[in-house]
Structure formats: C-alpha cells, structure tokens
VEXLOKE-171401 format. One line per field, with one value per residue: residue in three letters; x, y, z of N, C-alpha, C in turn. Coordinates in steps of 0.05 Angstrom, whole numbers, plus 32768, in hexadecimal, padded with zeros to 4 digits. Example, Ala and Ser with C-alpha at 12.3 -4.5 7.8 and 13.67 -1.06 7.14 Angstrom:
! VEXLOKE-171401
r <- c(ala  ser)
n.X <- c(8108  8101)
n.Y <- c(7F8E  7FD3)
n.Z <- c(809C  808E)
ca.X <- c(80F6  8111)
ca.Y <- c(7FA6  7FEB)
ca.Z <- c(809C  808F)
c.X <- c(8108  8102)
c.Y <- c(7FBE  8001)
c.Z <- c(809C  809D)
END
This chain:
! VEXLOKE-171401
r <- c(met  glu  gln  arg  phe  ala  pro  ala  leu  ser  gly  leu  his  lys  val  leu  glu  thr  ala  ser  leu  glu  leu  arg  thr  pro  ile  cys  phe  ala  leu  ile  gly  gly  leu  ala  val  ala  thr  trp  gly  val  val  arg  ala  thr  gln  asp  ile  asp  phe  leu  ala  asp  ser  asp  pro  ser  pro  val  gly  asp  val  lys  phe  arg  glu  arg  leu  lys  asn  phe  ile  gln  arg  gln  tyr  gly  asp  ala  asp  trp  his  val  gly  glu  his  asp  asp  pro  ile  pro  leu  leu  leu  arg  ile  glu  leu  pro  pro  ala  tyr  gly  gly  leu  gly  thr  asp  ile  leu  trp  ala  his  lys  arg  trp  gln  arg  glu  ala  leu  gln  arg  arg  val  thr  val  asp  val  leu  arg  arg  arg  val  tyr  val  leu  his  pro  glu  asp  leu  ile  leu  met  lys  leu  asp  ala  gly  gly  pro  gln  asp  leu  leu  asp  val  gln  gln  leu  leu  ser  ala  his  leu  pro  arg  leu  ser  ile  arg  arg  leu  lys  glu  asn  ala  ala  arg  val  arg  leu  gly  lys  thr  leu  glu  lys  cys  leu  arg  glu  ala  arg  gly  arg  asp)
n.X <- c(810E  8139  816C  817A  814C  8132  813D  8127  80F2  80E1  80E8  80C4  8093  8091  8090  8060  803B  8045  8036  7FFF  7FF0  8003  7FEA  7FB7  7F98  7F87  7FAF  7FAD  7FD4  7FF9  802A  8039  8048  808A  80A5  807C  806B  8099  8097  806F  808A  809B  80D1  80EC  8108  8113  8117  80FB  80CD  808B  804B  8005  7FD4  7FA3  7F77  7F4D  7F3D  7F49  7F84  7F7B  7F4D  7F50  7F73  7F8D  7F99  7FBC  7FE8  7FF6  8006  8031  8055  805E  8079  80A7  80BF  80CA  80E4  80F6  80FE  80C0  808C  8051  8030  8004  7FD4  7FB7  7F72  7F61  7F87  7FA0  7FB8  7FA8  7FBF  7FFC  802D  806F  80AA  80EA  811B  8147  8190  81A7  8188  8196  8188  8156  8116  80D3  808F  804E  8011  7FD2  7F94  7F5D  7F31  7EF8  7F00  7F36  7F3B  7F20  7F43  7F6F  7F5A  7F5D  7F92  7FD0  7FF9  803C  807B  80B6  80F9  8100  80DE  809F  8071  803F  8019  7FF7  7FC3  7FCD  7FA6  7F8F  7FBC  7FC6  7F98  7FA4  7FD2  7FBC  7F9B  7FBF  7FDB  800A  8043  8069  8049  8021  8040  8051  8020  8016  8041  8035  8005  8019  8036  8016  7FFF  7FEC  7FC6  7FA9  7F6D  7F53  7F1F  7F05  7F25  7F1A  7EE4  7EE8  7F09  7EE7  7EC0  7ED8  7EE2  7F0E  7F11  7F1A  7F50  7F67  7F5A  7F7A  7FAD  7FAA  7FA9  7FDC  7FFB  7FEF  8009  803C  8042)
n.Y <- c(7FA4  7FDB  7FEE  8024  8042  8042  806B  8099  808B  8085  80BA  80D5  80BF  80D1  810A  8112  80FD  8120  8150  8147  814C  817F  81A2  8196  8175  8139  810E  80DC  80A9  8081  8053  8051  8040  802B  801A  8007  7FDC  7FBD  7FB3  7F8D  7F61  7F5E  7F64  7FA2  7FD9  801C  8063  8086  809C  8091  80A8  80A0  80CD  80EA  811A  8142  8182  8179  8186  8188  81A5  81CF  8205  8223  81FE  81E0  8202  8209  81D5  81CD  81F6  81E4  81B3  81C5  81E2  81BA  8190  8190  81AB  81B8  81B0  81BF  819E  81AC  8190  8194  819F  816E  814B  810C  810B  8137  8153  8155  8150  8161  814F  8162  813D  8143  8146  811E  80F2  80DA  80F1  80E1  80E4  80FB  80F2  8106  80F1  810D  80F3  80F2  80D9  80B2  807A  8078  8091  806D  8042  8053  804E  8018  800D  7FEC  7FDA  7FCE  7FB0  7FC8  7FC2  7FC8  7FF2  8012  8013  8030  8013  800C  7FDC  7FA0  7F98  7FCA  7FE7  7FD1  7FE4  801B  801A  8006  8030  8059  8046  8045  8028  8010  800E  7FE9  7FBD  7FB5  7FA7  7F75  7F58  7F59  7F3C  7F0B  7EFC  7EE2  7EF3  7EE9  7F0C  7F1D  7F1F  7F08  7F07  7F30  7F5A  7F5D  7F6C  7F9F  7FBA  7FBB  7FDC  800E  8016  7FFC  7FCA  7FAF  7FBB  7FA1  7F6B  7F63  7F67  7F3B  7F11  7F17  7F0D  7ED8  7EC1  7EC5  7EA0)
n.Z <- c(7E6F  7E67  7E96  7E96  7E90  7EC0  7EEB  7ED2  7ECA  7EFF  7F11  7EF0  7EFF  7F34  7F2D  7F13  7F37  7F62  7F4A  7F46  7F7C  7F8B  7F67  7F71  7F52  7F3E  7F18  7EEB  7ED1  7EA2  7E88  7E43  7DFF  7DE7  7E16  7E35  7E16  7E1B  7E52  7E55  7E44  7E0F  7DE4  7DD6  7DB9  7DCD  7DD3  7DF1  7E24  7E2D  7E41  7E50  7E67  7E94  7EAF  7EDB  7EE0  7E99  7E74  7E3E  7E34  7E58  7E5B  7E83  7EAB  7E8E  7E88  7EBE  7ECC  7EA9  7EBB  7EEF  7EE6  7ECC  7EF5  7F1A  7EFF  7EC7  7E84  7E63  7E33  7E11  7DDB  7DAC  7D83  7D40  7D2D  7D17  7D28  7D3E  7D70  7D9B  7DC6  7DE8  7E1B  7E1A  7E39  7E49  7E62  7E9A  7E92  7EB2  7EAC  7E7E  7E4D  7E3A  7E19  7E27  7E1C  7E2D  7E20  7E1F  7E34  7E08  7DF8  7E09  7E11  7E1A  7E4B  7E6A  7E64  7E83  7EB6  7EBC  7EC2  7ED1  7F08  7F08  7F1A  7F07  7EFE  7F36  7F41  7F48  7F15  7EED  7EBA  7E7C  7E77  7E50  7E28  7E22  7E14  7DE2  7DC6  7DC7  7DA6  7D77  7D6A  7D62  7D35  7D16  7CF1  7D16  7D44  7D35  7D2D  7D62  7D78  7D5F  7D75  7DAB  7DAA  7D99  7DC5  7DE9  7E1B  7E5F  7E76  7E4C  7E29  7DF0  7DDC  7DFA  7DEA  7DB4  7DB6  7DCF  7DAA  7D7D  7D91  7D92  7D5E  7D47  7D38  7D05  7CFB  7D26  7D1A  7CED  7D03  7D26  7D01  7CEB  7D19  7D24  7CFA  7D0A  7D32)
ca.X <- c(8111  8154  8170  817D  8132  8126  813C  8115  80D6  80DC  80E6  80AB  807D  8091  8088  8043  802C  8047  8025  7FE3  7FEC  8008  7FD6  7F9D  7F8A  7F91  7FB8  7FAF  7FE7  8004  803E  8031  8060  809D  80AB  8065  806D  80AF  808D  805F  809B  80A3  80EA  80E6  811B  8107  8127  80E8  80BA  8071  8035  7FEA  7FCC  7F89  7F72  7F35  7F39  7F5D  7F91  7F70  7F3A  7F55  7F8E  7F99  7FA5  7FD2  7FFF  7FFE  8015  804B  8066  8066  808D  80BF  80CC  80D2  80F0  8105  80EF  80A7  807F  8038  802D  7FE7  7FCF  7FA2  7F57  7F5E  7F9E  7F99  7FC3  7FA3  7FCF  800F  8041  808A  80BC  8107  8125  8162  81A7  81AD  8177  81A0  817D  813D  80FF  80BA  8076  8036  7FF9  7FBA  7F7D  7F48  7F1A  7EED  7F0C  7F51  7F38  7F19  7F5C  7F7F  7F4E  7F65  7FAF  7FDB  8012  8050  8095  80CB  8113  80FB  80CF  8083  806B  8024  801A  7FDD  7FBD  7FD5  7F90  7F8C  7FD4  7FC1  7F86  7FB3  7FE3  7FAB  7F90  7FD5  7FDA  8024  804F  8074  8032  8014  8053  804F  8007  801B  8053  8026  7FF2  8028  8042  8002  7FFF  7FD5  7FB2  7F9C  7F55  7F4E  7F02  7EFF  7F34  7F0A  7ECC  7EF0  7F12  7ED0  7EB1  7EE6  7EE5  7F29  7F0F  7F27  7F6D  7F6F  7F59  7F92  7FC4  7FA7  7FB2  7FFA  8006  7FEC  801E  8056  8043)
ca.Y <- c(7FC1  7FE3  7FFB  8041  804F  8041  8084  80AC  8082  808B  80D7  80DE  80B7  80E3  8125  8112  80F9  8139  8164  8142  8156  819C  81B0  818D  816A  811E  8107  80BF  80A5  8065  8050  8046  8041  8015  800F  7FF7  7FC2  7FAD  7FAB  7F75  7F4B  7F5E  7F73  7FBA  7FEF  8036  8079  8098  8093  809C  80A4  80AA  80D9  80F7  8129  8152  8188  8170  819C  8189  81BB  81E3  8211  822C  81E7  81D9  8213  8203  81BC  81D2  8205  81D3  81A0  81D4  81E9  81A2  8179  8197  81B9  81AB  81C0  81B3  819C  81AC  8187  81A1  8194  8152  813C  80F6  8111  8153  8161  8146  815F  8156  8156  815D  8133  814D  8136  8107  80DB  80CF  80FD  80D4  80F5  80F2  80FD  80FE  80F5  8111  80E5  8103  80C7  80A4  8060  807C  8097  8053  8032  805C  8043  7FFC  800B  7FD6  7FE1  7FB9  7FB6  7FC8  7FCA  7FCE  800A  800F  8020  802C  800D  8004  7FBF  7F9A  7F9C  7FE7  7FEF  7FC8  7FF7  8034  8015  8004  804B  8069  803B  8046  800D  8005  8009  7FD1  7FA7  7FB1  7F98  7F5A  7F4B  7F55  7F26  7EF2  7EF5  7ED2  7EFD  7EDE  7F21  7F25  7F10  7F0F  7F0C  7F4A  7F6D  7F60  7F7C  7FBB  7FC5  7FC0  7FF2  8027  8016  7FF3  7FAD  7FA5  7FBC  7F8B  7F51  7F61  7F61  7F20  7EFF  7F19  7F01  7EBB  7EB9  7EC5  7E89)
ca.Z <- c(7E6C  7E6D  7EAF  7E93  7E91  7EDB  7EF9  7EC5  7ED0  7F1B  7F13  7EE3  7F11  7F4B  7F26  7F0C  7F50  7F71  7F3C  7F4E  7F97  7F8C  7F56  7F7B  7F3A  7F3A  7EFD  7EE7  7EBA  7E9E  7E74  7E29  7DED  7DE6  7E30  7E3E  7E08  7E28  7E6D  7E52  7E3C  7DF3  7DE1  7DC6  7DBC  7DCD  7DE0  7DFD  7E39  7E26  7E54  7E4C  7E80  7E94  7EC7  7EDB  7EC4  7E86  7E65  7E23  7E32  7E6C  7E55  7E9C  7EB8  7E7C  7E8F  7ED9  7ECC  7E9B  7ECD  7F06  7EDD  7EC7  7F0F  7F29  7EF1  7EAF  7E6F  7E5A  7E1E  7E06  7DBE  7DA6  7D68  7D31  7D34  7D0E  7D31  7D50  7D8A  7D9E  7DDA  7DF7  7E2A  7E15  7E4F  7E44  7E7B  7EA1  7E88  7EC4  7EA3  7E65  7E34  7E30  7E14  7E32  7E12  7E3C  7E10  7E30  7E2A  7DFD  7DF0  7E21  7E16  7E25  7E68  7E76  7E65  7E9A  7ECE  7EBD  7EC1  7EE2  7F15  7F06  7F25  7EF3  7F09  7F52  7F43  7F41  7EFB  7EE2  7E9E  7E72  7E73  7E35  7E15  7E1D  7E05  7DC6  7DBB  7DC2  7D8F  7D5F  7D65  7D56  7D1A  7D07  7CED  7D2F  7D56  7D2D  7D33  7D7F  7D7D  7D57  7D88  7DC4  7DA6  7D97  7DDF  7DF8  7E37  7E6F  7E7C  7E33  7E20  7DD4  7DDA  7E05  7DDA  7D9B  7DBD  7DD4  7D91  7D6D  7D9D  7D8C  7D41  7D41  7D35  7CED  7CFE  7D38  7D0C  7CDC  7D15  7D30  7CEC  7CEA  7D31  7D20  7CE7  7D19  7D44)
c.X <- c(812D  8156  8171  8162  8127  8126  8129  80F8  80CF  80D7  80CC  8093  807B  8087  806A  8032  802E  8037  8008  7FDD  7FEE  7FF3  7FB9  7F8B  7F95  7F97  7FBC  7FC0  7FF0  8017  8032  804B  8071  80A3  8094  8065  8082  80A7  807E  806F  80A2  80BC  80E5  80FA  810C  811A  8115  80D8  80A0  805C  801B  7FE1  7FB0  7F87  7F57  7F39  7F50  7F6A  7F88  7F5D  7F3F  7F71  7F9C  7FA7  7FBD  7FEB  8009  800F  8030  805E  8070  807C  80A8  80CE  80D8  80E5  8101  80F3  80D6  8099  8067  8039  8010  7FE4  7FB9  7F87  7F53  7F76  7F96  7FA4  7FBF  7FB4  7FE2  8023  805C  809C  80D9  8113  8141  8178  81AD  819D  817F  8194  8164  8127  80E6  80A2  805F  801E  7FE1  7FA2  7F68  7F30  7F11  7EFB  7F29  7F4F  7F31  7F32  7F6D  7F74  7F55  7F83  7FB8  7FF4  8025  806A  80A9  80E5  8110  80ED  80B2  807E  804E  8026  7FFD  7FDA  7FC3  7FBF  7F8C  7FA4  7FD1  7FAE  7F93  7FC5  7FD3  7FA1  7FA6  7FDA  7FF4  802F  805A  805E  8025  8026  8053  8036  800B  802C  8045  8012  8001  8034  802F  8002  7FE7  7FC0  7FA1  7F85  7F4F  7F31  7EFC  7F0D  7F24  7EF1  7ED3  7EFA  7EFB  7EC1  7EBE  7EEE  7F02  7F29  7F1D  7F45  7F77  7F6F  7F71  7FAA  7FC2  7FB0  7FD1  8007  8005  8002  8039  8059  804D)
c.Y <- c(7FC9  7FF3  8019  8050  8052  805C  8098  80A4  808A  80A9  80E1  80D7  80CB  80FF  8126  810E  8113  814F  8160  814E  8175  81AC  81A8  8183  814E  8119  80E9  80BB  8089  8065  8045  8045  8028  8009  7FFF  7FDC  7FB1  7FA3  7F91  7F5F  7F49  7F6F  7F8A  7FD0  8009  804A  808C  808B  80A1  8095  80AD  80B5  80E5  8105  8138  816A  817D  8187  819D  81A0  81D2  81EE  821A  8215  81DE  81E8  820E  81EA  81BF  81E0  81F5  81C0  81AE  81DC  81D1  818F  8181  81A5  81A9  81BD  81B1  81B3  8198  81A5  8198  8193  8177  8141  8125  80F9  812F  8162  814D  8159  8152  8161  814F  8156  813F  813B  811D  80EE  80D2  80DA  80F0  80E9  80E9  8101  80F3  8106  80F8  8103  80F8  80F3  80B8  808A  8062  8082  807D  8041  803A  8052  8025  7FF8  7FF6  7FE1  7FC9  7FC2  7FB3  7FD3  7FD5  7FE9  8005  801F  801A  8028  8005  7FE5  7FB8  7F9D  7FB9  7FF2  7FE8  7FDC  8012  8031  8014  8020  805C  8060  803D  802B  8000  7FFE  7FEE  7FB9  7FA1  7FA0  7F7A  7F4A  7F46  7F3E  7F0C  7EE9  7EE5  7ED9  7EF2  7EF2  7F28  7F13  7F19  7F15  7F28  7F60  7F72  7F72  7F9A  7FC9  7FCC  7FD9  800D  8027  800F  7FD5  7FA2  7FA6  7FA6  7F70  7F4D  7F5A  7F45  7F0C  7EFF  7F0B  7EE2  7EB1  7EB8  7EAC  7E70)
c.Z <- c(7E76  7E87  7EAD  7E95  7EAE  7EE9  7EED  7ECA  7EEC  7F1E  7F07  7EF4  7F28  7F44  7F20  7F25  7F62  7F65  7F44  7F69  7F97  7F7D  7F5E  7F64  7F36  7F1C  7EFC  7ECE  7EB9  7E87  7E5A  7E18  7DF0  7E01  7E3B  7E30  7E15  7E44  7E6B  7E45  7E1F  7DF0  7DCD  7DCC  7DBB  7DDA  7DEF  7E13  7E33  7E3A  7E47  7E67  7E7D  7EAF  7EC4  7EEC  7EB3  7E78  7E48  7E1F  7E45  7E69  7E6F  7EAA  7EA8  7E84  7EAB  7EDB  7EBF  7EAE  7EE4  7EFD  7ED7  7EE0  7F1C  7F1A  7ED9  7E9B  7E66  7E46  7E14  7DE8  7DB8  7D88  7D5A  7D37  7D2C  7D16  7D43  7D6C  7D8F  7DB2  7DE8  7E04  7E26  7E2B  7E47  7E5F  7E81  7E97  7E98  7EBB  7E87  7E4B  7E29  7E2C  7E20  7E25  7E23  7E2B  7E22  7E24  7E20  7DF3  7E09  7E27  7E20  7E43  7E77  7E78  7E7D  7EB4  7ED2  7EBE  7ED6  7EEF  7F13  7F12  7F0F  7EFE  7F26  7F55  7F3B  7F28  7EF4  7EC4  7E95  7E71  7E56  7E20  7E0E  7E0E  7DE7  7DB9  7DB5  7DA9  7D75  7D57  7D58  7D3A  7D0A  7D04  7D06  7D43  7D4F  7D31  7D51  7D85  7D76  7D6B  7DA3  7DC1  7DA5  7DB2  7DF1  7E16  7E46  7E75  7E63  7E2B  7E03  7DD0  7DE3  7DF4  7DC0  7DA0  7DC0  7DBA  7D7E  7D77  7D96  7D6E  7D39  7D3B  7D1C  7CEF  7D11  7D2A  7CFA  7CEC  7D20  7D1A  7CE9  7D02  7D2F  7D0D  7CF4  7D29  7D36)
END
C-alpha cells in the first residue's frame, strides 16, 4: 500500500472512533475497496479510501443521527455529504467525505451496512498493521462477498485476484457456503473458474 494513504487512513480512523465517543453511538467500520484488496497482498491501484460501517441507530433509518454524524465530521475533519440511493439502489446510503488538502485530495466513501450479512462481516473484521498504523479491514472472505455483491467489472477482477493469491485466511469451502447463503454462489463459481485459469 502506498505511503501517501497512511495519514488519511489514520485520520479517518481517529475521526470515526471519536465520533463513536462524542455521539455515544458505537460505530463499527472496516476498510473495503481497492485499499482492502491491496492490504491482502494484491497489487491494486486506487485513488479512494472506502469503508463499510454500521451503528445502532443506523443512519440508514435514523435521519437525526445521520445529520448529527455529518455535522460532527464537518466540524472535526472536512466536508461531508450523504448520498441517498433510490428504493432499488444497491447502495442505499453512503457518506462521502472530502479530505483536507493536506491528505493529497483523496476521496472517501463510507458505505453504511444495510444487509444482515454485511453487519456480520463487520463483526469479523481483522486488525492489520499497515505502514505502522492500525487498520481495520474486512476478512478476505467477507471482502470477496462485498465485491461479488457489487458485481462491477473491477470488483469481479478483484475477486479473481484474491482467489488466485491463495491467502492462508481464505477457506474456499466456507466462502462457497456463505456465497450460496446470500445468493452469490453462481457468481463466485464463475470467478473461481477464471481464477483457476490464471494459475
């Protein structure tokens, strides 16, 4: 992972942890997206920092908490804006934060968990040391499920590369079971065939 991401990651972790304390609402979060893929050893270029987050109450259904969190981040860190999807949008709610110029103009999207399996994934997050900083990241199996669910070309390529990396934490049997449970089994099987072709 590139050195330029380290200060922004550290700052984002701090502001989310401080928000949990100040708003008296625990926020559970973990790195997803290209940086999470890179954390697990797959070379991946990205310009963004993406997180999955959950809280109780959740801003998905609690508009007051949504505004409180936005206002807190704007006071402490930088511009923040909620993006609310349509009723059939696969991403119903995300918080976009414009990082201060000192962080190199990086963008940040925080996707709020809206499915049970996403909340369960956050409970299995892993703490890793990246560039001498503590980072919460999704377990590779849960990261693969997130990517399968997103379903874009880059997401599916990320899945294939993660599968080809033969990560020691990755159980294909368990991954297949969980993918089938959330109706992503066929997409996973296709990615597995593509990954085998890479070996």
